[in-house]
C-alpha positions as CSV (number, residue, x, y, z in Angstrom):
1,M,-35.3,-27.0,-45.8
2,P,-34.2,-28.7,-49.0
3,E,-31.4,-27.1,-50.8
4,G,-32.1,-24.8,-53.6
5,I,-34.0,-25.3,-56.3
6,G,-33.7,-28.5,-57.1
7,G,-33.2,-29.7,-53.8
8,S,-36.9,-28.3,-53.4
9,V,-37.8,-30.9,-57.0
10,A,-36.2,-33.6,-55.5
11,A,-38.2,-33.4,-52.5
12,L,-42.0,-33.1,-54.3
13,D,-40.6,-35.9,-56.8
14,A,-39.6,-38.0,-54.4
15,L,-43.3,-37.4,-52.6
16,D,-45.3,-37.6,-55.9
17,S,-43.3,-41.6,-56.2
18,E,-44.8,-42.3,-52.8
19,D,-48.1,-41.0,-53.0
20,A,-48.6,-43.4,-56.2
21,L,-47.1,-46.3,-54.6
22,L,-49.7,-45.5,-51.7
23,A,-52.5,-45.4,-54.5
24,A,-51.8,-48.2,-55.7
25,G,-51.1,-50.3,-53.0
26,V,-47.7,-51.2,-53.4
27,G,-45.3,-51.8,-50.7
28,V,-48.0,-50.6,-47.7
29,G,-47.2,-52.1,-44.4
30,A,-50.4,-53.1,-42.4
31,D,-49.3,-50.1,-40.0
32,V,-49.2,-47.7,-42.8
33,D,-52.8,-45.4,-42.2
34,V,-53.0,-45.0,-46.0
35,L,-55.6,-41.9,-45.8
36,Q,-53.4,-40.4,-42.9
37,R,-50.4,-40.5,-44.8
38,R,-51.8,-39.4,-48.6
39,Y,-53.2,-35.7,-46.6
40,G,-50.3,-35.8,-45.0
41,I,-48.2,-35.8,-48.3
42,R,-50.8,-33.2,-49.5
43,L,-49.5,-30.6,-46.7
44,E,-45.8,-31.6,-47.3
45,R,-46.4,-31.0,-51.2
46,L,-47.5,-28.0,-49.9
47,E,-45.1,-26.7,-48.1
48,L,-42.3,-27.5,-51.3
49,R,-44.1,-25.6,-53.6
50,S,-44.5,-22.4,-51.4
51,H,-40.4,-23.2,-50.3
52,L,-40.1,-23.4,-54.6
53,A,-42.5,-20.1,-55.5
54,A,-39.7,-18.7,-53.1
55,Q,-36.7,-19.7,-54.7
56,L,-38.5,-18.8,-58.0
57,A,-38.9,-15.3,-57.4
58,A,-35.7,-14.6,-55.5
59,G,-33.7,-16.0,-59.0
60,Q,-36.3,-13.7,-60.8
61,A,-35.3,-10.7,-58.3
62,R,-31.8,-11.4,-59.2
63,E,-32.3,-11.0,-62.9
64,A,-34.4,-8.2,-62.8
65,A,-31.4,-6.4,-60.5
66,D,-28.6,-7.7,-62.7
67,A,-30.5,-6.6,-66.2
68,V,-30.2,-3.4,-64.9
69,E,-26.8,-2.9,-63.7
70,F,-26.0,-4.6,-67.2
71,Q,-27.4,-2.3,-69.0
72,Q,-26.0,0.8,-66.7
73,A,-22.7,-0.4,-67.5
74,M,-23.1,-0.4,-71.4
75,T,-23.8,3.0,-71.3
76,P,-20.6,5.0,-72.0
77,P,-19.5,6.9,-68.8
78,D,-19.7,10.1,-70.7
79,A,-23.9,9.6,-71.4
80,S,-26.2,12.6,-70.6
81,V,-28.5,12.4,-67.4
82,D,-31.5,12.0,-70.5
83,D,-29.2,9.2,-71.9
84,R,-29.3,7.5,-68.7
85,T,-33.1,7.7,-67.8
86,Y,-33.9,6.3,-71.3
87,A,-31.8,3.6,-71.3
88,E,-33.0,2.4,-67.5
89,M,-36.3,3.1,-69.4
90,S,-35.6,0.5,-72.0
91,V,-34.2,-2.1,-69.8
92,V,-37.7,-1.7,-67.7
93,E,-40.0,-2.6,-70.9
94,E,-38.1,-5.3,-72.0
95,I,-38.9,-6.6,-68.7
96,A,-42.4,-5.6,-69.2
97,G,-42.7,-7.5,-72.9
98,V,-40.8,-10.9,-71.4
99,L,-43.2,-11.1,-68.1
100,T,-46.1,-9.9,-69.8
101,I,-46.5,-6.9,-67.3
102,S,-47.2,-3.5,-67.1
103,S,-44.8,-1.0,-67.7
104,A,-45.7,0.2,-64.0
105,A,-45.6,-3.5,-63.2
106,A,-42.0,-3.7,-64.5
107,G,-40.7,-0.4,-62.8
108,A,-42.4,-1.4,-59.1
109,L,-40.9,-5.5,-59.5
110,V,-36.6,-3.5,-60.9
111,E,-36.9,-0.9,-57.7
112,Q,-38.3,-4.0,-55.5
113,S,-35.6,-6.3,-56.8
114,R,-32.8,-4.2,-56.2
115,R,-33.9,-3.2,-52.9
116,I,-34.5,-6.9,-51.7
117,C,-30.6,-7.7,-53.6
118,A,-29.4,-4.9,-51.3
119,Q,-29.8,-6.6,-48.4
120,P,-28.1,-10.2,-49.0
121,L,-29.9,-11.1,-45.1
122,V,-33.7,-10.3,-47.3
123,L,-32.0,-11.7,-50.2
124,E,-30.7,-15.3,-48.8
125,A,-34.2,-15.9,-46.7
126,L,-36.1,-15.8,-50.0
127,S,-33.5,-17.9,-51.5
128,A,-33.9,-20.5,-49.2
129,G,-37.3,-20.9,-49.3
130,T,-37.9,-19.7,-45.7
131,M,-40.0,-16.5,-46.9
132,S,-42.4,-15.8,-49.7
133,W,-42.0,-12.7,-51.9
134,Q,-44.7,-10.9,-50.1
135,H,-42.3,-10.7,-47.3
136,A,-39.2,-10.3,-49.1
137,R,-41.6,-6.8,-50.9
138,I,-42.9,-5.4,-47.9
139,V,-38.8,-5.4,-46.5
140,A,-38.5,-3.5,-49.7
141,D,-41.7,-1.3,-49.6
142,E,-40.7,-0.1,-45.6
143,T,-37.7,0.7,-46.2
144,E,-38.0,2.6,-49.5
145,S,-37.7,6.0,-47.5
146,L,-35.0,4.9,-45.3
147,T,-30.9,5.9,-45.7
148,A,-29.1,2.7,-46.2
149,E,-28.1,2.3,-42.5
150,D,-31.0,2.5,-41.5
151,A,-32.4,0.4,-43.9
152,A,-29.6,-2.4,-42.6
153,S,-30.7,-2.0,-39.2
154,L,-34.2,-3.0,-39.7
155,V,-33.2,-5.8,-41.9
156,A,-30.7,-6.8,-38.6
157,H,-33.4,-6.8,-36.5
158,F,-35.5,-9.0,-38.1
159,F,-33.2,-10.8,-39.9
160,D,-29.9,-11.7,-37.8
161,P,-30.2,-13.7,-34.5
162,D,-26.9,-12.1,-33.7
163,A,-28.0,-8.7,-33.9
164,R,-27.7,-6.6,-30.6
165,N,-31.3,-6.4,-30.5
166,P,-32.8,-9.1,-32.4
167,A,-36.5,-9.8,-32.8
168,R,-38.3,-11.8,-30.7
169,G,-41.2,-14.5,-31.7
170,A,-42.0,-16.1,-35.0
171,A,-39.2,-15.7,-38.0
172,P,-40.6,-13.5,-40.7
173,G,-41.6,-16.6,-43.0
174,D,-43.5,-17.8,-40.2
175,L,-45.9,-14.9,-40.6
176,V,-48.5,-14.1,-42.6
177,P,-47.8,-11.1,-44.5
178,S,-50.1,-8.2,-42.7
179,R,-49.0,-9.1,-39.3
180,F,-45.3,-9.0,-40.9
181,R,-46.2,-5.6,-42.2
182,A,-47.8,-4.6,-39.1
183,K,-44.4,-5.6,-37.0
184,V,-41.9,-4.4,-39.4
185,R,-43.6,-0.8,-39.8
186,G,-44.3,-0.5,-36.3
187,W,-40.2,-1.0,-35.8
188,R,-39.8,2.0,-38.0
189,E,-42.2,3.7,-36.7
190,R,-40.2,4.1,-33.6
191,H,-37.0,4.0,-34.8
192,H,-37.6,6.1,-38.1
193,P,-34.9,8.9,-38.6
194,E,-37.4,11.8,-38.8
195,S,-39.8,12.0,-36.1
196,I,-43.6,10.3,-36.1
197,E,-44.8,14.0,-35.2
198,K,-43.4,15.7,-38.6
199,R,-44.1,12.3,-40.8
200,H,-48.1,12.5,-39.0
201,A,-48.0,15.8,-39.8
202,K,-47.0,15.7,-43.7
203,G,-50.1,12.7,-43.3
204,A,-52.4,14.6,-41.8
205,A,-52.2,17.6,-44.3
206,D,-52.9,14.8,-47.0
207,R,-55.7,13.2,-45.2
208,R,-58.8,13.0,-48.4
209,M,-61.8,11.4,-49.1
210,E,-61.8,9.6,-52.5
211,Y,-64.9,8.1,-54.6
212,T,-63.9,5.0,-57.2
213,P,-67.3,4.2,-59.1
214,D,-67.4,-0.3,-59.5
215,R,-69.0,-2.5,-61.7
216,D,-72.7,-3.8,-60.9
217,G,-73.9,-0.4,-60.0
218,M,-71.7,0.1,-57.5
219,A,-68.7,2.2,-56.0
220,W,-66.0,2.7,-53.7
221,I,-65.4,5.6,-50.4
222,S,-62.5,5.6,-49.1
223,L,-61.7,8.0,-46.1
224,Y,-57.6,8.6,-45.5
225,L,-57.4,9.9,-42.2
226,P,-54.8,9.9,-38.6
227,G,-55.0,6.7,-37.3
228,D,-56.9,7.1,-33.8
229,T,-59.7,9.0,-35.7
230,A,-60.1,5.9,-38.5
231,C,-60.0,3.3,-35.0
232,A,-62.5,4.8,-33.2
233,I,-64.7,5.1,-36.6
234,W,-64.5,1.3,-37.4
235,N,-64.8,0.6,-33.5
236,R,-67.8,2.8,-33.1
237,T,-70.1,1.6,-36.1
238,T,-68.6,-2.3,-35.2
239,A,-70.0,-2.0,-31.4
240,T,-73.3,-0.5,-33.3
241,A,-73.4,-3.6,-36.1
242,R,-73.0,-6.1,-33.2
243,G,-75.8,-3.8,-31.0
244,L,-78.3,-5.1,-34.2
245,Q,-77.4,-8.8,-34.6
246,G,-79.8,-10.5,-33.3
247,P,-82.3,-13.4,-35.0
248,N,-84.2,-10.9,-36.8
249,E,-82.1,-9.4,-38.2
250,P,-80.4,-11.0,-42.0
251,R,-77.0,-8.9,-42.3
252,T,-74.5,-9.5,-41.4
253,L,-71.4,-7.6,-39.5
254,T,-69.9,-6.9,-43.1
255,Q,-73.0,-5.5,-44.6
256,L,-74.0,-3.8,-40.8
257,R,-71.0,-1.9,-40.9
258,P,-71.4,0.1,-44.3
259,D,-74.9,0.5,-43.9
260,I,-75.0,2.0,-40.2
261,A,-71.4,4.3,-41.9
262,A,-74.1,5.5,-44.5
263,S,-77.1,5.8,-42.2
264,L,-74.5,8.4,-39.8
265,L,-72.8,9.9,-43.0
266,L,-76.4,11.0,-44.6
267,G,-78.3,12.0,-40.9
268,A,-81.0,8.5,-42.2
269,G,-81.9,7.0,-39.1
270,T,-80.0,8.9,-37.0
271,A,-83.1,10.2,-35.1
272,T,-85.1,7.0,-35.1
273,E,-83.8,3.7,-36.2
274,L,-79.9,4.8,-34.8
275,S,-81.4,5.0,-31.5
276,K,-82.1,2.3,-30.8
277,V,-79.3,0.1,-31.8
278,P,-77.9,-1.4,-28.3
279,A,-74.5,0.1,-29.1
280,P,-72.0,-2.0,-26.7
281,R,-69.2,0.2,-25.6
282,V,-65.4,-1.0,-27.0
283,D,-62.6,0.1,-24.9
284,V,-59.4,0.9,-26.7
285,L,-56.2,0.1,-25.0
286,V,-53.2,3.3,-25.8
287,T,-50.1,2.5,-24.5
288,V,-48.4,5.9,-23.4
289,P,-45.0,6.4,-22.5
290,V,-44.8,8.1,-19.2
291,F,-42.4,10.7,-20.6
292,A,-44.4,10.9,-24.0
293,L,-47.3,11.9,-21.7
294,L,-45.6,15.1,-20.2
295,G,-44.2,16.0,-22.7
296,A,-40.7,15.1,-22.0
297,T,-40.2,13.5,-25.2
298,D,-41.6,12.4,-28.8
299,E,-41.6,8.3,-27.9
300,P,-44.6,7.2,-30.3
301,A,-47.5,5.8,-28.6
302,V,-49.5,2.8,-29.6
303,L,-52.9,2.3,-30.7
304,D,-54.2,-0.8,-29.6
305,G,-55.7,-2.5,-33.1
306,F,-53.6,-0.2,-35.2
307,G,-50.2,0.8,-34.3
308,P,-47.5,3.9,-33.5
309,I,-49.3,6.9,-33.3
310,P,-47.9,10.4,-32.3
311,A,-47.8,11.3,-28.6
312,S,-49.0,15.0,-29.7
313,R,-51.9,13.2,-30.8
314,A,-52.4,10.5,-27.7
315,R,-51.5,13.3,-25.0
316,R,-54.7,15.3,-27.0
317,L,-56.9,11.8,-26.1
318,V,-55.6,12.2,-22.4
319,A,-56.9,16.3,-22.9
320,D,-60.1,15.4,-24.3
321,G,-60.8,13.3,-21.5
322,A,-63.3,10.5,-20.6
323,D,-64.5,6.5,-21.2
324,S,-63.9,4.8,-24.9
325,F,-60.1,4.9,-25.0
326,Y,-57.7,3.9,-22.0
327,R,-54.9,4.8,-20.9
328,V,-52.4,2.5,-20.1
329,L,-48.6,2.6,-18.2
330,V,-46.2,-0.2,-18.5
331,D,-42.8,-1.4,-17.0
332,P,-40.3,1.0,-18.2
333,R,-37.6,-1.0,-18.5
334,D,-39.0,-3.0,-20.8
335,G,-42.3,-1.8,-22.2
336,A,-44.3,-5.3,-21.0
337,P,-46.8,-5.0,-18.8
338,L,-47.5,-6.2,-15.1
339,E,-48.5,-9.2,-14.7
340,I,-52.1,-9.6,-12.7
341,G,-53.5,-13.2,-11.8
342,R,-56.7,-14.2,-9.7
343,K,-57.5,-17.7,-8.7
344,N,-61.5,-16.7,-8.9
345,Y,-62.3,-18.2,-12.6
346,R,-64.2,-14.7,-13.5
347,L,-62.3,-12.6,-15.1
348,T,-61.8,-9.0,-14.1
349,E,-62.1,-6.3,-17.1
350,T,-58.5,-4.9,-16.3
351,I,-56.8,-8.6,-16.8
352,K,-58.8,-8.9,-20.1
353,R,-57.3,-5.3,-21.2
354,W,-54.0,-6.8,-20.2
355,I,-54.2,-9.6,-22.0
356,R,-55.6,-7.5,-24.7
357,L,-52.3,-5.3,-24.3
358,R,-50.1,-8.2,-23.8
359,D,-51.2,-10.4,-27.6
360,A,-52.7,-7.3,-29.6
361,K,-54.9,-10.0,-31.2
362,C,-56.3,-13.7,-32.0
363,T,-53.1,-15.5,-30.7
364,F,-54.5,-18.5,-33.5
365,P,-51.6,-18.8,-36.1
366,G,-51.7,-16.5,-39.1
367,C,-55.0,-14.8,-37.7
368,T,-55.1,-11.0,-37.8
369,N,-58.4,-10.8,-36.0
370,N,-58.2,-7.2,-33.7
371,T,-58.9,-7.3,-30.1
372,P,-62.5,-5.9,-30.0
373,D,-64.1,-8.8,-31.2
374,N,-61.9,-11.5,-29.6
375,E,-63.1,-13.4,-26.5
376,T,-60.4,-14.0,-23.6
377,D,-59.6,-18.1,-23.1
378,H,-58.1,-20.2,-20.5
379,L,-55.6,-22.0,-22.4
380,T,-55.5,-25.4,-20.1
381,A,-59.6,-25.6,-19.0
382,W,-60.6,-24.5,-15.9
383,D,-62.5,-27.6,-15.5
384,H,-58.9,-29.5,-16.2
385,G,-57.1,-27.5,-13.3
386,G,-55.9,-24.3,-15.3
387,T,-56.0,-21.3,-13.5
388,T,-56.6,-18.0,-14.0
389,G,-53.8,-15.4,-14.7
390,I,-52.0,-14.0,-17.2
391,S,-49.8,-16.3,-18.4
392,N,-53.1,-19.6,-18.7
393,L,-55.0,-16.5,-20.7
394,A,-55.4,-15.5,-24.0
395,Q,-57.0,-13.7,-26.9
396,L,-59.2,-16.2,-28.8
397,C,-61.6,-14.7,-31.8
398,P,-65.0,-16.4,-31.6
399,R,-63.9,-18.6,-34.9
400,H,-60.4,-20.2,-33.4
401,H,-62.4,-20.6,-30.0
402,R,-64.5,-22.5,-31.4
403,L,-61.9,-24.7,-33.2
404,K,-59.5,-24.9,-30.1
405,H,-62.7,-26.6,-28.5
406,H,-63.5,-29.2,-31.4
407,T,-60.1,-30.2,-32.5
408,R,-56.6,-30.9,-31.1
409,W,-55.0,-27.4,-32.2
410,T,-53.3,-27.0,-29.0
411,P,-52.2,-23.8,-28.1
412,G,-48.6,-24.0,-26.1
413,Q,-48.1,-21.7,-22.5
414,A,-47.8,-18.0,-22.5
415,T,-45.9,-16.1,-20.4
416,S,-46.4,-12.4,-18.5
417,K,-45.2,-10.7,-21.8
418,D,-45.1,-13.0,-24.7
419,P,-48.6,-14.9,-25.9
420,P,-49.0,-18.9,-26.7
421,G,-47.5,-20.5,-29.5
422,W,-49.5,-23.5,-31.1
423,T,-49.4,-26.9,-32.3
424,S,-51.6,-28.4,-35.3
425,P,-53.0,-31.9,-35.0
426,T,-50.1,-33.2,-37.4
427,G,-47.8,-31.9,-35.3
428,R,-46.4,-28.9,-36.8
429,H,-45.8,-26.1,-34.6
430,Y,-46.1,-22.5,-34.6
431,E,-43.6,-19.9,-32.6
432,P,-45.8,-16.8,-30.9
433,E,-46.4,-13.7,-32.9
434,H,-44.7,-11.1,-30.4
435,P,-45.9,-7.7,-30.2
436,A,-42.2,-7.2,-29.5
437,P,-42.8,-4.2,-26.8
438,E,-39.6,-2.0,-26.1
439,P,-38.0,-0.1,-23.2
440,T,-39.6,3.7,-23.3
441,H,-37.2,6.6,-24.3
442,W,-35.3,9.0,-21.8
443,P,-35.8,12.7,-22.0
444,Q,-32.2,14.4,-22.2
445,W,-32.6,15.7,-18.7
446,L,-32.6,12.3,-17.5
447,M,-29.1,11.1,-19.2
448,P,-26.1,10.5,-17.5
449,A,-22.9,12.0,-18.8
450,A,-22.0,11.8,-22.4
451,G,-20.3,8.3,-23.0
452,Q,-21.7,6.8,-20.3
453,F,-23.4,4.6,-22.4
454,I,-22.0,1.4,-24.9
455,D,-24.0,2.1,-27.6
456,A,-23.8,5.8,-28.8
457,R,-27.9,5.6,-30.5
458,C,-28.7,6.4,-26.7
459,A,-27.7,9.7,-26.4
460,D,-30.8,10.6,-28.2
461,A,-32.6,9.1,-25.3
462,R,-33.1,5.5,-27.4
463,C,-31.6,3.3,-24.7
464,I,-33.4,0.1,-26.3
465,D,-29.5,-1.0,-27.1
466,A,-28.3,-0.3,-23.7
467,G,-28.0,-2.5,-21.2
468,P,-29.5,-2.9,-17.7
469,E,-26.1,-1.0,-16.8
470,D,-26.1,1.6,-19.1
471,L,-29.7,2.8,-18.1
472,P,-30.5,6.0,-16.4
473,P,-30.5,5.5,-12.3
474,W,-34.6,6.0,-11.9
475,E,-34.8,4.2,-8.9
476,P,-32.6,4.1,-5.5
477,D,-30.6,1.6,-4.9
478,D,-32.2,0.7,-1.1
479,D,-35.2,-1.3,-0.9
480,S,-37.4,1.9,-0.4
481,L,-39.2,0.7,-3.6
482,I,-41.3,-2.8,-4.7
483,D,-40.8,-4.7,-7.8
484,P,-43.6,-5.4,-8.8
485,D,-42.6,-9.0,-9.9
486,D,-42.0,-9.6,-6.1
487,L,-45.6,-9.6,-5.7
488,S,-47.8,-12.6,-5.8
489,P,-50.7,-12.1,-7.5
490,D,-52.7,-12.4,-4.3
491,D,-50.8,-9.2,-3.1
492,P,-53.6,-7.0,-1.6
493,L,-51.5,-4.2,-3.0
494,W,-52.9,-5.5,-6.2
495,A,-56.2,-4.2,-4.7
496,E,-54.7,-1.1,-4.0
497,L,-52.5,-0.4,-6.9
498,L,-56.3,-0.9,-9.2
499,A,-57.7,1.6,-7.5
500,T,-55.2,4.8,-8.6
501,Q,-55.6,6.3,-12.0
502,L,-52.1,4.8,-12.9
503,L,-53.0,1.5,-14.9
504,E,-55.9,3.3,-16.9
505,T,-57.0,6.4,-16.9
506,P,-60.4,7.3,-19.5
507,L,-59.2,8.9,-22.7
508,V,-62.3,9.7,-24.8
509,P,-66.0,9.9,-24.7
510,S,-67.5,6.4,-26.5
511,G,-70.4,8.1,-27.9
């Protein structure tokens, strides 16, 4: 990695010079593939320009934050609140004029810059060019309502490899911004000092529909709803749209979704056209910690394709009954689903659901396609000796499934807990984007005596940072219980286990 802006500029100049020599045919050896090398130079320059843009953004953030601090230092100590407010407004307007942006945009830049500069690890990553301004802005957005201590904990989790509980998998800058935001938001929801139940209640009270006219005779309709309701609406319209697709249907999936939603809302075609649509069922997985399901804790559940939802919403889904949402129980020691494997090529629905739960999306680098649209693929082909087990299976959207089979993009090895990484045709390696499951919370009445835990935060039933020896005594010391890790995929106990209602229980009708 080039050091600083000067290093990035020097590296770009060197590549420009090499490219010019290749274009002119000067000093090119017989063993050099000129087109391949010039293609590689384009990729390297794109990467360097991205690093340079991030480094420049870090400098801009420091300048904006410093400008406000200097303005505050110039304000007399005995200045009134109004005078201080107008002084800060003045510097925001100055920045807006210098950058030729609106006052609102300048104000947002100043606030984001101050929050980023208040977190040395974030500013360091941005200054090194290892992540973009978009990534840094996500950290600023997601720490906005947190205390300084809680914001520092979030930053340490994602940016400090020596933290007690560091994030696993790809580094922040190696994730596309939407995936990074999902990981940051998921961690924030679990560790926010105010329970998700209270925050969700406030959000639900603000639910609304918005209408915005647009150009060309078009308009936008937006719904602000509880996450599980919105997810169900999206999945139903997607499933119905897929059922309509065929050789005689000219509309794309993107066009079909709004047409179906409009028909359902307006009542048009409900009894005729839509009744004839073969709407395939879309299963949705809901990871509900056992104690939260019983009401003993308020730990969030996780809705597949959305993220954390309040435990009360998950309990309501369970109480409402039947067959589209599936409750998933996971290993309470680390929050990961149990591994289930087979020797047959054909996949059971149970294995497909576990793959969905582990991967959460298409595993291809940067893809954000959620699980209902994805296919389960053998990483090592069945014809080449690949097995049908979780460590050789992964989710791929149809587009990247085809790309895998027609190019030299190569998946790495998966595990029972981790999706695969990928290697590009030019040899660049992309780490897997882990969903990062965490151990579940324990209710107060199961906690040991005070002071037993190394980390004081475990006193609120969050044992995430405690070692295995610090966890509550949830199983006996003898051999009366079987560890799932000790069972082979072909053990008959798996079939007996799958026949029970513990691993999956239907929650909500797909209707």
